[in-house]
Structure formats: C-alpha cells, structure tokens
N, C-alpha and C positions, 0 to 999 in steps of 0.2 A: 353242297353239304347242308342238310337241314340243321337249323339251330333250335334252341329251346323255345324260340319265339315264332317258329314258322306256322304253327297252328293257331296263333292268337288272331282273334277276329278283328282287332283294331289295326287298320293299315299302317298307322304311325308306329305302333309297337313293332310290327313286322319289319318295316323299313329301317327303323333306327336300331332295332335289336336291343332294346332296353325297356325296362318297366316304365309305365307312364309317370310314376312319381319321380323318376330321374330325368325327365325331359328338361332341357335347357332352352334358353332363347336361341342359341345357335342351332339346336336340333330342329326347332320350328322353322327357322329360316331355311335350313337344308331341305326339309320336306317340301316347303312351299316352292323352292327353286326347282327341285327334281321332279315335281308332279304338276308343274305349270298351273299352280294355284293362282287364280286371278282376284279372288276376294277373300278377305278375312273379316269375320263377324264376331264382335264382342257380344257375349250373352251375360245377363245378370238378372237377379230376381228382384222384382219390384215389390211394393207393399201389398199387392194383391196375390203374391205367391207365384206369379207366372214369369216365365223367362222373357226378358226384353232384349231388343237387338239394336246394335249400332254397326252399320256396314262400312267397310273400307275397301275401295278399289286400290289394289297395290300397283303403284306406278314405278317404283324403283326400290332397290335394296335399302337405301337410307330411310325411305318412308316406312318400310316394314320394321326396320330396327327401332325407329322412333316410337311407333305405336306399341311395340312389344316391350319397350323399356319404360316409357313414360305414361302409357295409357292415354286416356282422353277425358275431357271435362263433360259433365252432364248436369242436368237440372234436377237436383234432388227433390225439390218440392213437387215435381210432376211424377216422381217415382214413389215417394213415401208421404202418406197423408200427415205424418207427425212432424214434417219439416215445413217451416214457414218460408215465404218467398224472399224475406229480407236477407237471409244468408244461407242460400241453398246450393251453391256450387259444390259439386263433388267430383272426385276423380274415380274412374273405373280403370283398374289395372289388371291385366290378364294373369291367370294362374296357369303356367305352362303345362302342368300335368293333366289339365282338363281338355286339352286340344283334341279335336276329332274332325274328320272330313264329313261334310254335310251330305247325307245319302239322298236328299231330295232336290238338291240344287241342279239346275240345268248346266251350269258351268262349274268347274272345280272350285270349291269354297271350303275354307277352314273355319270351324267354330271354336271358340275358346271362352270359358267362363271367367268371370272377373270378380275382384274384391273391391269394396268401396273404401275411399279415403276422404277425409275432410279437407278443408282449405289449408290446413297446416301440414298436410301429407301424412297424417296419422290415421289408423283404422277408424272407421265410423262406428262410434260406440253403440248406436242404435241399429246398426245393420245386423239382421238375423245371422248371417254367416260369421260375423265377428263374435256375436254372443256365443255361438257354438264353439268357435275356436277357444274362447276364454274358458268355457266349461270343461273342455278336454284338457286344457293346460292345468287348470286348478285341480281336477280329479287326479291327474297323473302326479302332480307335485305332492299332494297330500297323502295319497295311498300307495304310490309306486306301482300302480296297476294300470292296465289299459282296458278299455271297453271296445267291443266289436258290435256292430249293428247290421241287421238285414231287414229290409222292408218287404212287405207283401202288398202288392198293388192290385186291387180289385176294381173292375169297371164293367159297365154295360155297353153293348153295341146294340143299336136298334134301327130298324128300317121297316118298310112295308112288307108284310108276310107274303111268301109265295104259296103257302098252303101245303108245301111238300115236306115230308119227313119231319113233322112237328115233334119236338122233344116233349116228354111228359112234364107238366107244370111243376116247377120247383124240384125237379129231379135231374138237373143238368150236370151234377158233379162228375167230372172226368168223362163226360159224354164225348163221342167221336163223330166225325163226319159220317154220313150226311145229316145226322141229327144235330150236330154242332155246326151251324152255318158259317161261323167265322173262325174256324180252326186255322185255315190257311192265313188269314190276316194275323192271327196271334203268332203263328210260326214265323211269318215275315218280320213281325215286330221283334221277336226274340233275336233274330239274326241282325237286324239293324241296330238294336240297343247294344248288342255285343260289339258291333263294328264302331259304335260311338264310345266305346270304352266301358260299358256296363258289364258287371260280372254276374251273369244270369245263372240261377240255379235250375229253374224249370218254369214251364207254363202249362196251364190246363183250363178247361172250362169249369165253371163253378155252379153251385146249386141253382142260382136264380135264372129262371127263364119263364116268360109268360106272354100272353097275348093281351093287348088292350085295344079293342076295336080291331083294326086291320094292321096294327103295328106290333111286330114281334121284338121282344126284348131278350137279350142273351148275355149272360154274365161270364166273365173270364177272370183269370188271375195270373200274374207274373210275380215270381218270387226270386230274390237275389241271394247271393252268397254273403256270409258275414265279412265285413270289412271295416275299415276305420270310419268313425262317425261322419266326418266331412264328406268322404267319398260316398257313403251310404245315402246322404242327403242329395248329393249331386246327381247320382245315377237315377234316383227317383224322379227328379225334375226333368232330366233328359228323356227318361222313359215315357213320361206323360206327354212330352212334346212329340216324340216319335209316334206314339199311338194316335194322337190327334191329327198329325200330318197324314198318317195312313188313312184315317177315317175320311179326311178331306179328299184324298185321292180317290177313294172308293165310293164317295157320294153317300156315306152313311153317317149317322150320329153316334157319338161316343161320349160317355159321361162317367166321371169319377164320383158323382154325387152320392152321399151316404144313403139316401132313400129315394126310391122312385114312386112307390105306391104302398098302401096298407097291405099287410099280409104276405108280402113277397120279400125275399132276401135283400138286405141292404148290402152296401159295399163298404168294407173297412180298409184301413191301411195299418195292419198290425206291424209291430216291431219286435223282432227277436233280438235278444241281447246275450252276450257272453262276456265274462270277466277273465282277463288273462294276466299272467305274470311271466315275462320273458318268453312269450309265445305259447305258454302252457295254459290250457283251458282249466279254470278253477270252479266251474259251475257245479261239478260233482266231486265228491270225495269218498273213496272207499265204496263206490257204487251207489251212493245216495246223494241227494241234494246237499250241498255243503252249507255250513253255517254262514260262510261269506255270502253265498247266494241268498240265504234267508235274510241277512241284514239288508242286502240290496232290495229284495222284494218288500221288506217292511217299510223301507224308505219310500218306495213307489206307492204302496198302499196308503201311507200317511198323507200324501199330497195328491192322490189320484184325481180327486174332484177338481183341484186347481189345475191339473194338467189338461183337463178338457178345454181350457181356454186357448190352448195352443193346438190341440189335436182335433177339436170338434167345433168349428168356428161358424157354422150356419145353422139356422133353426131346424132344418131337416136332419141334422146330426142326431138330434134327440128323438126322432121318430125311429131311428135304427136301434137305439139303446133301450129296447123293450123286451119283455120275457118271450121265450120260445122262438127266438130268431138267431140262436147261436151268437148272441152278442151279450156283453156283460151289462148287468143292471145294478149289482151290489159290489161293494169293495171287499174282495176276498181273493184267495188264490187256491190253486189245486193242481194236481197232476193229470194230464190227459183229459182235462175237463174244459169244454169249449164255451161254457156259460160263465166261467170265472173271469175276473179282471186280469189277473196274471196267471198264465198257464205254463206248466213245465211239460213240454211235449214229450212224446215217446222217444226214448234214447236208444242207443245201441249198446246192449248189455255185453259186459266183458265175458269171455269164455264161450260165447256162442259163435258158431260158424255157419250161418244160414246159407251162404253161397255154396258151401260144400254139400249141404242137404239138398239145395235146389239143383245142383249139378252133380249127381252121383258119379263117383269114379274120377272126378276131376280134382286135382290137388290145388285148391284155391289159396290155402294158407291163412293163418289167423291174422287179422288186422284189428288193432284197437279202435273202438268207437268212442272212447271216453272224451276225446277232444271235440266231438260234434254236438255236445249238449248245449242247449240254450234255454232261456226263459222268455216268455212272450207277453207283451203288453197289448191287449186286444181292444182297446178303447178307440184309438184314433180312426179317422176316415179320410177320404180324399180331399176334404176341405182343410186339412192340417197345413200349417206352416212348417214344412219338414225340418228346417234348421232349428226352429224354436222348440218343437216337440222333442227332438233328439237332445237338444241342450237341456230342456226341462227334465227329461228322464235321467240324464247324467247327474244333474244337481239333486234329483230325488234319491238316486243311488248313493251319492255322497252323503246326503242327509241320513240315510240308513246306516252308513258306516259310522256316523257320529252318534247314533242313538244307543244309549247304554243298554236298553232293554229290547233291542231290535229282534233278536232271535225269538224271545218269548212272545213278542208282538206278532211275529210271523206265524208262530205255532198256533196262536189263538185265533187266527183268521184263516186257517187252512180248512178247506172243505173237500170232503171225499164224496164223489157221486152227486146226486141231485140236490141242489141247494135248497129247494122248497121242502125236501124231506129231512134235511140236516137239522141238528140241534141248534144251529146258528140262525136258521130262518127267522126273520123278524127282528133279529138283533144286529144284522149287518147294516152298515151305513150305505144308503143308496147313492148312485151317481146323480149329478144334476139332471134336470128334465128340460132345460132350456138354456139358451145363451145367457139370459139374465141371471139364472141361477149359477151358471158357470162363472160369470163375472164376480159374483159374490164369493164363490169358493176361491177364486184366484186371489181376491183381496185378503182372505183369511190365511192363505198359505204363502203370500208373496215373500215373506222373509226368507224362506228356503231358497227361492230362485234369485233373490237379490243378494244373498250372502256372497262375500268375497268379491263384490262388484261385478258379478257375471251378468245378470239381467239389470239394465239401468232402470231405476224407478220410473223414469219418463215413459219407457216402453211398456211397463206394467200398467201405468195409468192409462195410456192410450188403448191397450188391449181391453181393459175394463170398460172404457167409454165406448169402444167399438162394439163390444158384445151387447151392452145395454141399449144401444140404438135400435136393435131388432125389436125390442118391446114384445117378446114372445113368451112371456111367463105362463100364459094359459093356452098357447097355440096348440100344443099337443093334445090337450083335453078337448079343445074346441073342434078339432078335426078328427077325433076318434070315430071310426066307422064311416068316414066320408072319403072314399078313395078318389073321387073326382076333385074334391077340395085339396087333398094332399098332392095329387098330380099337378094341380095348378101352382101350388107352392113349390113343389119339387122342380117344376119347369123354370121357375124364377131363379133357382140356385143350381140349375143343371150343369153349369160350367164354372162352379166354384173352384178356385185355385187352379 
C-alpha cells in the first residue's frame, strides 16, 4: 500500500517513511544495515565554502554507532584560516537529518553533513553554520516569527562548440534542446539533488549564452522551494557538489562564478524570503505587501552594502553589479523590477482562477495563492558563503523590526519602473564596486551583525581582512572594455566557493 512518502526522491525518506528532520541515529544504522552500505562519509564546509570529506569504512555495528554518536577529530587550522595551529583541534559531529546516499559512488556510500564543536565540546563560535543557527534562534525569540528561504543557483556550463544549433547570443532564457545543449545534464542534476534530499522547485536555461573563440558558454538555473534557513543553505551546498560531479563525469567545465566576460549575463545566487507566524505567510496583507515586510525590507536596505561582504566575495562579483545586466547597482526596492536590490516578484492574486480559464469546462476549484508570496534579495552570487549571507539577511530583517521608522524608510526607497527615469535617480546609495569597498561597508554596519552575539567580532575582522587582501579598488575601472583581461581575471576565480 503506497504511503505518503512513496513518491519522495530521497531513498532514506522512502525506506524509513519519515521526514528527514525526524531521522535518528537508529534510523541511519537501520538504513546502512538494510542497504549494505560499506562507507559513511562525513561532509562539512571549510573556510573556502566547499564541502570537505572524511571517509569511514564501516567494519561493524559498534564502529558505526561510535562515529554517529561521537563524531571525529579534525584539524581546524587546515579548514579555517582564522584558526591558529596552537589550539586547532575540532570535533565534527553528524546531523542525522542531512544523510543521503551518494549517487556517484561505485560502492554504496552514505553522506552526512556535520557541525563543528570546539575542544570543550561546545559549538564552534566562528563556524558559519553555528552563526546561522544563532541568528535563527535570536530572530525567533525576539519576534515569535519564522523565516523561510529559497535560493536560486545560476551557473555556466562550457565546452568546445560543435557548431550545431547555436542559440542566439544572450537569448538563452528557457531555451530547449537542441539549442540548449545541457538540458539533459540539468534534468539529471534535478533528479540527483532531490535524491540527496534537496527540495527542488524547477530548473531552466538562463539568458547567458555566448561563444568565445571555439568555446561555447551556456547558462542555467536551479531554484529551490522555501524551507528553513539551515536546510536552505545545506541544499545549495549539496546542489553545487552534484553539479560539479556531473560536469566531471561529462568532461565539461562548470562554474558558479559571478562574471565570465564583459557584456554577457553574470550568474547570481538570489535569495527569496518569507516571514511566517505559525505556518501562515505574512508577506502580504489584504492583497498588498504588508508593513511587516516593509520593515524587513527596510532593514535589508539599511545594511545591504555590508551584506556584500558575505554574498559577493571575489573581485569579479563587482563586474556583475553593473547597469543593464538585470543586476542591482543601487540600494532600493520595487515590485516585479529586476534591476532593484530587493524585488517583490509577481504573486498569485486572490479571486483569480487562471487554471479554469486555461482549461475551459474543467472544474479546477479556487486555491488561495496568498501563502506563496516572497521578497527577493538579488545581490549575492556563487562566491557567497551561504551560511553567513543567510545569517546576515536574518539579522538585517531583525534590524528592520527594531527600526522605529522602518515603514517610512521603505516607502522612501521604493522605485516603480526604470530606476534611471525615476525621481530617485542620483539620490540612491550605490552598492560597493570592489571587495575593498565591501570591506569598508561591512566595518560601518558590523554592529547590526554582531548584535546579540550572533556574528563574533573576530569573524567580522577576518572577513574585512580577507576582502582587503584583493586590493581591487580600481580593478573594475581598469578592465572596463577589456574582455580578454576580464576573462583572465574570471578564470582565476572560476571555481570560487
């Protein structure tokens, strides 16, 4: 008899017949035993934002129980540049809800994401995943509300051109095979990401496609469903790993880099957000954007330039944030406007029954769309530290809740239509144009992120130092109109995060 889990793409969920967030140690052991799993791999995020791996060959049940209970020791100084070698031992301890079967392994293997703990067995204060956990807890304690996040993951696939069915330059949006050469790769990625536990919304080809010499570049996007902030970060990390593994298998290159060359679409990592109370979406009220959402948006706008320190972490990030590329350049917001910093996308209007119009004579029934509304932060890109940018956004929203004039502030920065033609043109604060400028903005806004002990001052100091090391204050101007020079720089940061 089919259960409510029989269509779930994650084999563990189907077998255990429970949601992943309810997985226990005994559940993991049961699955390993029943599916002849020979290897368990711990995964955790290093200071470079990539998933690291620790492999265990399972020799007996006691061995499996031990690693699932106690975790293992690792060298923190080799994982995080802000840790010294004098006292760098850390523990990595698995989070059971993150377990998934490795779809690329030749032998049955189970992957599981881990949290970091210090030598005293306490959560590592400087760990990005713990910073995010603290932000979630503080927001919920103070407001009684919950935030949901979904990420949009854009990337380029590129290889030597075959010369067949070439898509029109910069016209690749929702293109199909045979003009979209890597549609099958994207569809396989969707299936595998879902099998690894990701909650995928959809995938499609994106605007960007171009030829550079005999190399064809093709842009794609995968978008996820709204979920809790920690899981939103985790599934983005796993998705990037899946896509890179597929590219390796297929013998092609793949990059999440924010910019490849001048005049062509860059790749972002936008974040949609929703605010909920007891599971009810509060983004809209009586059919319009709520004052609660305006307060949240005002908080984001207030510290948006500082947020780039977590969401735009390489010099080529700032080659994407230029006019006429559907990327924000000024601090403002608007509805359905892709050039603003915070966008309120098209919602599903109450009282409309489009499905019945599209299917004449079929009784579809009225379904409320109010709970689907989000607002979108369009600044980050693939170089982002996903845990820190989500944590930063939560603290920015909390800041907006605390601002006495937040609604008025939001109203004053609302732009309808073309920014250049609006009355606010020239009055809006610009986003940083380099990592060095971003570091300065973070220093000016750090109190918001450090409030309530969420972001440790040491982590903010390190981030500022890290960004300043690029010394890129004039790089964007220096490479203006020089596509070969930008390609050289872009190649250097092709595999950021």
